[in-house]
DRENTOR-856712 format. One record per atom (N, C-alpha, C, CB): y, x, z; residue in one letter. Coordinates in pm, whole numbers, plus 50000, padded with zeros to 5 digits. Atoms other than C-alpha are relative to their C-alpha. Last residue first. Glycine has a CB too. Example, Ala and Ser with C-alpha at 12.3 -4.5 7.8 and 13.67 -1.06 7.14 Angstrom:
! DRENTOR-856712
498814991849994s
498945136750714s
501094992350073s
500465004149858s
498815008950000a
495505123050780a
501205009050000a
500034990150125a
This chain:
! DRENTOR-856712
500864988150006p
463415096349828p
499545003149858p
498784998150090p
501435003650014s
466315072749787s
499165012549990s
499774991249875s
500574997850135p
469705084949913p
498524996649998p
500205014849956p
500834988050006l
470985068950227l
499465001949860l
498844999250101l
501025002050104i
473885044550212i
499245013049986i
500644995849863i
500174989250098p
475895045550534p
498884997149901p
499735013350070p
501244992649980k
476695012350695k
499875010849896k
498794990649994k
500914999650116s
480355000550695s
498775008550033s
500715005649875s
500725012650016r
482034991751023r
498995000549886r
500994988949975r
500905002049887k
483025027551115k
499144987449982k
500794999150129k
501124990650011s
484445035550767s
499014998350114s
500525014449998s
500945004550102r
486555003850767r
498815009349990r
500694999049865r
500695012049950t
488135013251099t
498974995249899t
501004988850030t
500994995949900k
488955048550975k
499204988150052k
500695007250117k
501124993750071a
490635034750659a
498935004650097a
500495012049917a
500805010550065a
492765011050864a
498815005949928a
500864992049902a
500765007249896d
493915039651089d
499134989249939d
500954993850103d
501074991149953v
494915060850783v
499144993050105v
500595013150059v
501044999650102a
496865032150626a
498845008950042a
500575004849867a
500745012750000g
498765026350947g
498894999949899g
500944988549973g
500905000049885k
499695063350973k
499184987250006k
500785001850129k
499375002049870s
501205063450622s
498954999750110s
500814987150001s
499935013849952p
499485077950320p
500654999550137p
498624993750005p
501235005549941g
500315112450184g
500184985850048g
499535008650114g
499665007249878a
503785128650138a
498774994050066a
501014989149970a
500644994249884e
502435154849897e
500304992450129e
500435014350015e
501465001650000p
503105133849586p
499355005550126p
499405006949879p
500644986950003k
506845129949668k
498484998550004k
500495008750117k
500694997950127d
508105095349570d
499325013549992d
500964998549887d
501215008350006t
508985083949920t
499215002549873t
500384985350008t
500914996649892e
511385113149972e
498714992049990e
500664997550136e
500634987050024g
512995109549628g
499015003650108g
501055010749990g
500965001150109w
513565072649675w
499275013249980w
500704995749871w
501215005949944n
515105079750012n
498964997649892n
500334986950072n
500734989349933f
517555103749841f
498744994650065f
500905006950104f
500684991650099l
518545075949604l
499185010950067l
501005006149904l
501095007650062c
519275051149881c
499245008649902c
500554987649930c
501194998349919a
521285076650079a
498824992949938a
500234994850141a
501124994950076g
523805078449789g
498755001850082g
500365012949938g
499965004550138k
526865075550008k
498855006249922k
501355003449935k
499954988750093a
525935081050368a
499964994849858a
498855010050025a
498865001450090d
526855051250587d
500125011849904d
501284998450080d
499335013050010p
524395062550853p
501205000749908p
500424995250137p
498775000649917p
522425094250774p
500684986649983p
500965011349962p
498794999850081a
518935088050630a
501234999350088a
500004988549899a
499584986250025a
516095097950860a
501305000849921a
498915007449925a
499444994149879a
515825062851002a
500505014249976a
498965000150111a
498715006249973a
515445047750654a
500655006050123a
499854985050017a
499024994950096a
512745072850564a
501384994250026a
499564996949859a
499774985849970k
510805065250884k
501065005749905k
498685008049988k
499184998649880e
511255027750841e
500325014650030e
499304993750119e
500814997849879p
509995027550482p
500905002850120p
499025011849979p
500404986249980l
512625014450236l
499105001250121l
501225009150015l
499524993849877r
512684977850156r
499515014350009r
499544992050123r
500674987349970i
512374961449815i
500655006150123i
500065009849879i
500615000349867g
513444925149809g
499275012650038g
499074988650008g
501465000450013s
514024924949434s
499314999550135s
499515012149923s
500395012250071e
517714915549470e
498484998749991e
500614999949860e
499755011449913e
518254941949739e
499604986949934e
501464999550041e
501005000149892m
516534968349528m
500204988150092m
500065013050080m
501285004650056g
518674959249227g
498904999550104g
499575008949886g
499905014450020a
521874962249432a
498714994349944a
501164996749907a
500055006349868q
520784996449556q
500104984949987q
501115005350089q
501384999549951g
520025007249200g
499854993450136g
499535014450009g
500795009850074q
523394995049076q
498554999950047q
500075002849851q
499575013349958s
525235013749350s
499194989349930s
501484998049972s
500475002349864l
523245045349288l
500354986050048l
500585010350096l
501455002650008a
523835042748914a
499424997550138a
499285011749933a
500135013550054k
527575039448976k
498534996249987k
500694999049864k
499855009549890y
527345069649204y
499994985649952y
501285002850076y
501024997849898y
525915091348927y
500094989450110y
500135014050061y
501245006250048a
528075077148649a
498895001050104a
499555006649871a
499755014350009d
531205085248852d
498754992649951d
501184997149906d
500165005849866y
529735118948945y
500304985150001y
500905007250099y
501404999049959i
529245128448582i
499794993350135i
499555014750007i
500745010150076a
532685115548481a
498525000050039a
500155002549850a
499715013049940r
534265135648764r
499264988949926r
501514997349999r
500745000849874v
532495166848642v
500254986550068v
500405011450094v
501425001650031e
533755160748289e
499174998650128e
499495011849918e
500225013750047k
537325155048411k
498534997549968k
500864997249876k
499895008849884v
537255187248615v
499764985649959v
501395001450066v
501204998549919q
535965206348313q
500034990950122q
499835014550043q
501115006550070d
538705192248090d
498705001150080d
499805006349861d
499845014549987q
541355201648348q
498864992649931q
501344995749941q
500395003949864l
539995237048368l
500144985050020l
500855007550104l
501464998849991v
540185240647990v
499514995850139v
499555014449970v
500585011550072v
543765227247988v
498485000450007v
500465000049853v
499805012049919t
544795252148258t
499394987849934t
501494997650025t
500934999249887t
543275281148066t
500124987750089t
500265012750082t
501345003050052v
545145270047753v
498975000450112v
499625009849888v
500045014450032i
548435269047946i
498634996149950i
501074996549895i
500105007449874m
547785303248102m
499964985049976m
501175003550092m
501344997849946f
547085317947760f
499804992450130f
499745015050022f
500905008750075l
550265301847626l
498565001750047l
500105002949850l
499795013749953l
552255318447906l
499094990249926l
501474996049981l
500575001349865f
550725352347826f
500154985850053f
500685010050096f
501465000050014m
551445348147456m
499324998650136m
499535012949930m
500415013250048n
555045338147537n
498494999249981n
500694996749869n
499825009649891l
555545369347748l
499564986149958l
501454999850045l
501064997749903l
554045391347477l
500104990150116l
500055014350053l
501265005150058m
556335375647217m
498845001950097m
499705007149867m
499985014649997g
559415380947436g
498734993949945g
501194994849922g
500185004349861f
558495417347495f
499994984750011f
501105005850090f
501404997949962g
558065422647123g
499704995850143g
499645014649983g
500795010650063v
561425406647049v
498535001550035v
500195000149847v
499695012549930l
563115429547302l
499204988349943l
501494997049991l
500655000549868p
561325460347168p
500264987050075p
500465011650084p
501465000550014v
562345451346808v
499295000350136v
499525011749914v
500445013650032v
565965442846889v
498474999249995v
500594995549865v
501255002949928n
566615475747066n
499514985949974n
500215002150150n
500954989050018n
569275490946839n
498654997550067n
500595012750054n
500454999650139t
571125457846809t
498995011249975t
501205001849908t
500805011950030v
571275453547187v
499455000649858v
500834987250020v
501284999049930v
572425489147256v
499094988349965v
500215000650152v
500804989750066s
575125487446988s
498635001450065s
500745013550004s
500495005650126l
576425454647125l
499125010049927l
501184995849911l
501075009549969l
576635469947472l
499424993849874l
500514988950093l
501184992349959a
578635499647342a
498824990950031a
500345008750122a
500624994350121d
581035477047153d
498755007950035d
501005009049926d
500525011350075a
581705457247473a
499325004749871a
501124989949967a
501355003049950c
582015489747669c
499394987949930c
500044997550151c
500085012649927s
584985499947453s
498554997350043s
500534988449914s
500765010650068r
585025536647355r
499944987550087r
498575004849966r
499085010050054t
587795558847487t
499284988949924t
501035006649910t
500615006750115n
585725581047713n
500924988649955n
498574994650036n
500835011849972v
587985601147943v
499384994949870v
500834988650067v
500345001549858h
589665635347961h
499014988550026h
501274997750081h
500504987449947e
590085648647606e
499514998750145e
501095010549993e
501374997950050w
590345613347467w
499405012950055w
499985000149847w
500935006349906a
593415607747690a
498555002349958a
500284985050010a
500064991849879k
595385633147484k
499014994350100k
501405001150063k
500624987250033e
594565616047156e
499875008850124e
500825007249893e
501435002050024d
595215581147296d
499305013449971d
499784990449883d
500285005950131s
598555591647440s
498494998949981s
500645008549886s
500274991150112m
598825598347810m
499874992149871m
498735008250025m
498714995050050l
600515577248081l
499835008749876l
500715007850108l
499295011250063l
597365556548143l
501375004149948l
500154988650099l
500495002050137v
595465589148201v
500784988949930v
498514996650001v
498924999050098g
597605598348504g
499574997449858g
500615013350008g
498645001849947h
594595605148729h
501035002149889h
500265009850117h
499265009250085g
591305600548544g
501434997850044g
499314986949996g
499844994250133c
589725632048689c
500804990949908c
498635002849938c
498735004550056f
590395619149038f
500245006049862f
501165003650095f
499745013749961r
586845621149172r
501264994549935r
500124999050150r
498985001049895p
585945652348980p
500364985450026p
501265008049961p
498735004650055v
582745648348775v
501024999150112v
499844986249928v
499585013449959t
579895669248907t
501344996649937t
500074998950153t
498695003450051v
578045699448766v
500324985650037v
500085002149847v
499004997549898e
575145709848988e
501414996349955e
499975014550041e
500135009949893e
572445693848771e
501095001650106e
498645001150065e
499545013150045a
573645713248465a
499954989750112a
499164995249883a
501185008150028v
573315746748639v
500474985949969v
498995000150119v
500205012249924e
576355768848618e
498724993149957e
501204990649984e
500444996549864s
576735805448512s
499704987850085s
501055008450068s
501244992450007a
576835797648138a
499455003150138a
500225012949923a
499824986450050n
579395770648196n
498665007250000n
501035007750085n
500084988849905p
578425734448239p
500245013449931p
498635000150069p
501114991250035r
579715707747998r
499975011950095r
500125004749854r
499574986250023r
581985682848168r
498795008749973r
500805005550120r
500874990549932d
580835647048127d
500445014249964d
498504997749962d
501014993650083r
583795626248015r
499165009750084r
500665007549882r
499804986050038c
585625605648270c
498855005249916c
500175008650125c
499534999050139c
585405567648267c
500065014449950c
501364993649987c
501155002450089s
583215566548581s
500405000449854s
499364986650032s
500644987250034s
586125583048765s
498794998149909s
499575007250127s
501134996149914p
587975550048753p
499365013049953p
498954989050003p
501185008050036v
591285550148561v
498865004250092v
499615001949846v
501284993050015a
594705562748671a
498944990349950a
499565006550134a
500074994050134c
598305550548629c
498725007949978c
501205009049978c
499155006050102r
598525543749006r
499945008149870r
501464999250050r
500734999650126q
595575557149202q
500804993549887q
498654993050015q
500044986050043n
597715565949507n
499205001749872n
499405008750110n
501334993949999s
598495528849534s
500075014549954s
499034992049911s
500104989349899p
602095519249618p
498675007350000p
500224994250137p
501405000049955n
602685500449288n
499815011350102n
499005001849878n
500105005949867d
606465495149261d
498564999350052d
500584986249999d
499274991749904v
606825519448972v
499834994850142v
501495000649964v
498665005249970d
604125501948776d
500655008950105d
499934985250048d
499024989250016c
601035517348614c
501424994350012c
499825007149864c
498865004750079r
598455493248749r
501115010550000r
500544986550055r
499704990350106f
595455512848879f
501244996349919f
498805001449907f
500034986449946y
594975495649217y
500435010449896y
498605003350052y
498904997849906e
596115461149104e
500035014150057e
499924990050112e
500504999649863n
593855461748799n
501125003850096n
498835010050012n
499995013549944l
595445450948471l
499504999750144l
499154990749915l
498635002849959n
596345486848374n
500134986050061n
500955001549881n
499884998049855w
592605492548373w
501434998750050w
499465013550037w
500265012649928d
592425476848027d
500235001550150d
498574995349974d
498725005649956r
594085508747894r
499824986250066r
500954998849882r
499634995049866f
590655525247887f
501324994250051f
500105015249997f
500914991249925s
589395503247599s
500605004350135s
499675012449917s
499114989949942d
592335486647418d
499265010150086d
501084993250084d
499724990150104q
589775468447201q
500985010750048q
500564993149876q
499355005750118s
588565451347515s
500215010949895s
501354993450037s
500845009650071f
585975462747769f
500644994649873f
499664988650091f
499355012550036g
587225493147958g
499104991349914g
501305002749927g
498965002649899c
585805528247949c
500764987649957c
500975012450015c
498935008650046c
582655539547768c
501004998050113c
499454986449950c
498914990950040h
579965565947797h
501164992149940h
499485010549899h
499615003150138m
577265538747804m
501085009449946m
500484985649991m
501184999750087s
575495552548114s
500364997649853s
499004989650045s
500614986750003k
578705561448298k
498865000649899k
499495003950138k
499104990650069q
580635530048206q
499415014049992q
501355000450071q
499895003650142l
577735506948295l
500865010149925l
500584986049985l
501264996250064s
576995524948621s
500034997049852s
498814992850066s
500034985350011d
580665522448720d
498725004749931d
500105006450140d
499044996050104v
580745485148640v
499995015249981v
501424995250036v
500515004650129v
577565478448840v
500925004549887v
499864984649998v
501084991050038q
578755499949131q
499414996149865q
498915000050107q
499404987350041q
582045481049145q
498925009849954q
500815006250115q
499405002350132f
580145448149154f
500645012849947f
501054988750007f
501095001550098d
577965460649438d
500564998149860d
499104988250038d
500584986750025d
580955473649633d
498884999249896d
499455006050131d
501324998349940s
582685440049595s
499495013949966s
499004989149951s
500315011449913h
586225428949518h
498675001750073h
499974987249919h
500094995849860r
587235463549389r
499664988350095r
501315006450042r
500704987249987y
586545457549018y
499805004050145y
500775010949928y
500935001049887a
587475420649029a
499285013150029a
498984989149973a
499315004449879e
590615424448814e
499094999850122e
500594986249978e
499034990049957i
588885445248547i
500644996150133i
501085001949892i
500714988049955f
585805423148516f
500985010450055f
499185006049884f
500675003349874q
587885391148504q
499255012250055q
499024988349979q
499005000449894k
590215405948240k
499364997350136k
501064989449970k
499834986649945y
587235415148022y
501015000150115y
500465009749892y
500814997949879s
586315378647979s
500265013550065s
498544998849966s
499555006949878s
589225371447743s
499225004050125s
499904985249981s
498785008050010e
589225388447403e
500484994450133e
499784988849904e
498864991850037k
586785417547431k
501314992150002k
499795006049863k
499744990149895l
584185397847624l
501255008149970l
498805009350016l
499495007249883s
584435368147388s
500345009750113s
498984989750049s
498615004050028n
584115391247088n
500624992650118n
500044991149875n
499154988049999r
581035407847234r
501464996449978r
499545010049891r
499844996249859a
579485374047312a
500875012450013a
498625002550065a
499075009349932p
580175362446956p
500215003450146p
499494985949988p
498634997750048r
578585395046829r
500994989850057r
500034999449847r
499424987449950p
575495392847049p
501445002249956p
499165011749955p
498775000049922l
574985355446984l
500535013550047l
499804991650117l
498845005750069l
572475351046702l
501325002450072l
499794985449982l
499904995550138a
569465372646793a
501304995449933a
498824995049922a
499844985650003g
569845369747169g
500135005549859g
498855006750068g
498624996949960a
570425332447134a
500255015049997a
500284994550140a
499125004150110i
567195329046937i
501465003250032i
499854984949970i
500194990550110a
565305349447195a
500904996649882a
498535000149956a
499324987549964t
566805329047478t
499875010349890t
499425005550131t
498565002150015a
565805296547306a
500785012750034a
500474988450090a
499715000450143i
562245309447268i
501504998249976i
499214988649932i
500154986450051n
562115319247635n
500315000649850n
498595005250027n
498824992449957v
563505285447738v
499945014349948v
500115000050154v
498865004650080l
560835268047528l
501285007550038l
500214984950019l
500194995050137v
558085289247685v
501184996049912v
498684994749940v
499634985849997i
559465281948033i
499845006249862i
499155007750103i
498544999249994a
559355244547957a
500475014550001a
500534992750124a
499485003550132g
555715247647849g
501525000649995g
499534986249959g
500224988350086l
554915265748172l
500504997449859l
498515003849998l
498994990049962l
556555237248364l
499835012849918l
499905003250149l
498705004050054y
554485211448175y
501095010350031y
500414986350055y
500034998450146r
551235229948245r
501344996349937r
498884991349941r
500024985750030y
552005233648615y
500045002449849y
498755006650061y
498664994849973y
552955197048647y
500095014849962y
500364998050148y
499115005450103d
549685187248478d
501435005150018d
499984984650003d
500254992250121l
547725210848703l
500844995049884l
498524999649964l
499304987349983m
549395194349002m
499775009149880m
499535007050128m
498555002550005a
548295159948879a
500785013150012a
500414990350113a
499555001550138l
544745171448796l
501514997949991l
499284988449934l
499085011350003n
544065184749144n
500594998949860n
501125001650107n
500405007450120e
541015207549135e
500824987249989e
498494996750003e
500365013549961r
541905217649493r
499504991649883r
501174993250064r
500844999849880l
541945255049428l
499464986250033l
500785005650118l
501304994150033a
543195252149069a
499075000150120a
500185014249947a
500715008850091g
545965227649161g
498645005349961g
500814997649877g
500565011049920v
546925248749462v
499244990349911v
501124992650076v
501004994749907m
547345279849243m
499354988850081m
500655010150095m
501214995450067g
549035262748949g
498925004550095g
500335011249907g
500635011450067c
551495242649155c
498705004349933c
500974993949896c
500715007649896l
552145272849378l
499344987749941l
500964996050112l
501254993149970s
552985293449068s
499204992750108s
500275014350043s
500925001550114v
555595268348949v
498645006350032v
500595006549874v
500415014050012a
557275265549290a
498984998149888a
501224991149976a
500875003149887i
557305303349344i
499494985749990i
500745002150134i
501314993850025f
558665309448994f
499034997150114f
500155015149982f
500675007450107v
561485284449052v
498615005649974v
500845000349870v
500425012949943s
562395300049387s
499264991749895s
501214992350054s
501184997549916s
562405334749227s
499504987150064s
500325010450108s
501164997250085l
564755322448953l
498735002350082l
500275012349913l
500425012250070i
567205306249195i
498745002549918i
501144994949908i
500465009649899l
567415336049429l
499484987349934l
501134996650098l
501344995749960l
567665360149137l
499404990550102l
500045014250056l
500885003050112f
570605339949004f
498575004350031f
500495006949872f
500225014549997v
572205341249349v
499094995849885v
501354992449991v
500975003049896d
571685379049364d
499724985050009d
500505005250134d
501344997650052f
573435382949028f
498934996850104f
499865014549953f
500925007049910y
576575366949165y
498565001549949y
500374985050012y
499445000649865m
579185390449017m
499024994050100m
501294992049999m
499924986549943v
577145399748709v
500484999550145v
500945008749917v
501344994249994l
576065364448621l
500025013750066l
499395001049861l
500695006049885t
579465350148711t
498605005850015t
499924984749984t
499394994549878f
581145374648471f
499304994550124f
501504996750004f
500384985949989l
578715365948192l
500575006350126l
500475007849876l
501374999249950f
579125328648254f
499575014550019f
499034992849905f
501024999750104s
582885330648217s
498615001550062s
500275011549901s
500164987250069n
585125320648504n
498924999049893n
499665011250100n
498714994350040s
586465287348635s
499895012949920s
500845002650121s
499125009750067v
583325266048656v
501245006849943v
500424988950098v
500715005250117l
580695292448734l
500874990449920l
498704993150042l
499954989850105s
583155310148961s
499314995249873s
499345012950049s
498634998850047g
583645278449163g
500155010249890g
500915003550114g
499725011550086l
579905272549179l
501435000549946l
499784986950077l
500824999150120f
579295307749308f
500304988549905f
498505000150037f
501435001849977t
582195306649550t
499245001049869t
499724986450068t
500565012750045t
585635320949482t
498514999550033t
500224998049848t
498915009950014p
587775347949645p
499504986249959p
501015004849899p
499314998950127q
584595365949755q
501124989649992q
499014998249883q
499495012650053s
583225371850103s
500805002549873s
500864992850105s
498725004449944p
581355404150158p
500494987449930p
501075011049989p
498894998050095r
577695405850054r
501304995250061r
499724992749867r
499224988249963t
575305408650350t
501175002649906t
499105012250004t
499495001549864l
573915373250322l
500895011750042l
498854998650098l
499025010949995s
573585373949943s
500624998650139s
499344986949960s
498794995850071s
571935408149940s
501084989350008s
499695003249854s
499354989449922y
569435397850208y
501315004449935y
499055012150016y
499415006249882m
568665365350028m
500735010350085m
498914992950083m
498815007550042a
568175383649699a
500684993350118a
499634989549895a
498954990550035s
565835409049858s
501294992849961s
499545009249885s
499514993849876w
563785381650028w
501145009849970w
498845007350073w
499255010049924l
563525361749705l
500585005950128l
499114988050034l
498685001350063v
562515392549506v
500874990150076v
499864995649853v
499284987449979t
559695399449751t
501414999549941t
499215011749937t
499564999849860l
558675362749754l
500765012950032l
498794998550094l
498825008649989s
558625363049374s
500514999450143s
499684985949951s
498854993050059l
556275392849372l
501284991850013l
499735003149852l
499674988649914l
553915375649616l
501205007849946l
498795009250014l
499395005049876v
554015342649426v
500425011650090v
499024990750076v
498635004250032i
553405359949092i
500714995050125i
500004989049892i
499204987950023v
550365378149234v
501464996349972v
499425008349883v
499814993749869l
548985345349372l
500845012649987l
498645003350064l
498905006949931n
549595328349037n
500245005750140n
499714985150010n
498734997350069v
547505354148854v
501164993650074v
499954994949855v
499604986049986g
544675352949109g
501355003049937g
498955008849938g
499624997149862v
544455314949141v
500525014350014v
498814997750095v
498785007349965l
544535308348768l
500475003350141l
499774984949987l
498894994750079v
542035335848688v
501314993150038v
499734998249849v
499614987149945g
539745325748977g
501175006249924g
498835009549998g
499225002549878r
539715289348866r
500485013150060r
499154992150102r
498725005750043i
538625300348521i
500894997150120i
499784987049918i
499204989450061r
535975323048666r
501374994849957r
499275006049879r
499334992149897g
534655296448904g
500875011049942g
498975006050092g
500254985650005s
533915273048616s
500795007450108s
500365005449861s
499234992450099p
534105236648718p
499735015050010p
501504997250016p
498674996549951a
531235222148928a
500755007249889a
499925008950128a
499014999450106v
527805205748875v
501375003050060v
500024986849919v
499694986050029n
525185214549138n
501085001549893n
498745007249956n
499384993949882t
524975179749299t
500395014549975t
499054999250118t
498565002549997t
524395164548954t
500675006550120t
500264985250002t
499214987950023t
521035181448917t
501494997750013t
499695005549864t
500344989749902s
518675155449069s
500845012549983s
498535003549988s
499415003049870l
520395127248884l
499745011250100l
499464987050054l
500845008749919a
519575143048550a
500654997850135a
498595005950017a
500044997049858w
522275156848324w
499114990050071w
501425000050061w
500954989249976d
521665156947948d
499945003950146d
500365012049917d
501375005050003s
523255122547908s
498985010950028s
499714993849867s
500724991249908v
526625135548026v
498534996250001v
500604999450142v
500344987550069k
528835121847753k
499345010150092k
501255006149939k
499184989549941a
530245095247992a
499755013649938a
499735000850148a
498615003350025e
528875067747769e
500925010850054e
500354986550061e
499734997350140t
525515085247774t
501454997049966t
499074992049911t
499864985650015v
525555086148154v
500315003849856v
498745007250047v
498754995949936d
526205048848167d
500245014949983d
500004996450148d
498895004150085s
523485041447910s
501345004350058s
499994985049979s
499934991450117s
520945062248100s
501154996349909s
498694999449924s
499574986449967l
521725045348430l
500175008549876l
499005006650094l
498804996450076t
521605009448297t
500455014250024t
501134990750033t
500374996450136s
518015003448407s
501195004349916s
499304988449934s
500044985550017a
519015005048774a
499715004249858a
499005006150090a
498704993949967a
520164969048798a
500025014849973a
500354997550144a
498975002850100p
517224954548605p
501315007250030p
500254985249992p
499155010949952t
514604971848823t
501134997749900t
500575003050141t
500715012550014e
511894992148645e
500834988250048e
498695000650076e
499825005150136a
514335021148591a
499294986849980a
499505010149900a
498915009750006p
514475025348966p
500224994449862p
501265006350049p
499775002950141s
511055041648963s
501104989749987s
498714995049933s
499734987750074g
510715059349299g
500254997649854g
498875009450015g
498694994949963v
511015026749488v
500375012149919v
500045003450148v
498975009650035q
508125010449307q
501395005550026q
499804987150077q
499885000050145k
505955041249319k
501094990449954k
498674996349935k
499344987750043g
506635045749686g
500175000449850g
499225012150046g
498595001649967v
505765009649747v
500795012249955v
500194997750150v
499415009250096s
502485014149559s
501484997850027s
499264986850003s
499874993350128k
501635044949760k
500634991049896k
498645004849952k
498854991049994a
502355028250090a
500235006849867a
499825010350109a
498795008450000m
500005000050000m
501255008650000m
500014990650121m
């Protein structure tokens, strides 16, 4: 009797409710998965590892940049205008240089948010967060493409804007911040230039410290910053590393003619020098932009593959638990009851316990129940043995 019950319970396909399992799995495109193997189905660990690892590195780097930008912003001396005020009243290029730490703060925060979406979405297999991550990466790709186009089309207009109007903001704010002064000095030293407009070194007449007026009490009146000075060639007895530019080498330059000033300072405009650097390095810049876009597209494709795998696994489990529900309903309609021992062993309110009980009762090595064994012993005692004929 126990064997027949086990056969009935172990064959859910014989009940009307459980006979739809194969059709449900086929509809979900998972017909090659048996119920006994669905517990081992999971998205690829390598794909999840790539997303988690790459985004973890980006988060750590972004946190480092964020901390540095916050420290620089907090220790920077007060400025005449705020970041938003400068963004409205001044040129974007000037605001970018003056408040570069604020831009780094914003960019690092954006990268942290995007990377956390990808990392948590891959760890938790969260389709919504993976969607956000994919959309944000697509937006970054579009911004990168727009930046590349602007870099190819706007160098000359940007140069002209700097030479015509924006240069005044750089000259006037030269001493407003040590960091800003260091940026301008580094630019003039590395580019061997002085000033930004077509007047080059004479732009410094607009600065309150260098203005060549009689009523200017500054001891740097009619001078230019030392970063404008030409590099002095070392003598035969001097080492090149030991040669330094005198601090006041630009003293009185604004009173000299262009030819005389050329002997002491660089007379090239920094706007022209920047344009020359950009045009000479177009190929490396375009190559870097292409590599960045290829990396972003790779991350987008990896995210899409992981999403497809998560959807497939969910479809498998949906069909799996739907079959369990239908099988349980069919058993209740047919009046089939599980053995007491198997029912007691099943955890309470466990989803899918009905199927696992089928598997336990359908094992060939389970043997007959205790009641069946006792009945067989009683019948053997009552029956007479049959002796073989001589």
